[in-house]
N, C-alpha and C positions, 0 to 999 in steps of 0.2 A: 440520441445516444448511439443508436445502431450504426450510423454512418461513421462514428469515431472509431469503433471497434469492428472494422470490416472483416477481419479474419476470425472474430469470435473468441479470441484468446481470453478475454476477461470474463467470459461466461463460466470458465472453469474455476473461478475464484482462486487464482494463483497468488494473490496477495492476502496477507493477514497482519494483524497488529496486536500488541499487548501493552497495557499500561502498567507502569511500575508504581510502587508506593511513593517514590520520591518525585513523581510527576513526569517522568520520562515516558516516551512512547517508542517501543521497539517495532520496527517494520520488517516483515518477512516476505520473501518471494520464494515460493515453492519450498517452504519450510526452512529456508536459510535466512539468517538475519542480514539485511542489506543496509539498514540505516537506523540511526537513533536520533530522535527529536527531543529537545529539551527547552525549557524556558517558554518564551512567548510562542515559539514555533509549535511546541507540543500543545499549548493551550489552544492555539488557533485550530490545529488539527482535531483536537478533542471536540471542540465546538462544532466543527463541520461534520464529524462522524456521529454526533449524539443521537440523531434521529434516524440513522441508517443502519440496516443490517450489514454486517461485515462482508457477506457473500454477494450483496446486491451489485448490480452493474455500476450504479452511481458511486458506491463505496470503493469498488475496485478501480474505477477511473481516478478517484481522488488519491488513492494510495499509489497508483502508477505515476501520477504527476508529481507527487511529493518525493518519491524515490528518485525521480529524474533518470538520467542516462547512466545507470550504474554498470550496464553490460558493455563489454569491450570486445566481444567476439572470441575470447579465449576460454569461455566456460565449457566445461565438459558436459556432454549430454548424458543423462542418467537413463 
């Protein structure tokens, strides 16, 4: 895992998620909602995350892959 996150960005736990009552999964990056999963995609994600801590490197990597390439270079730095 360490070789995947060479810059150590995922150690900061920048991704998080929340499950809704209707079975959707809301994915957050630095507190901002970036993606919504529903249906089979949400079920698959929930199954993968069931045994992981949200802040763990494995969980962060899964969330990073699921969110995909959502950044386009025009985000403001906070």
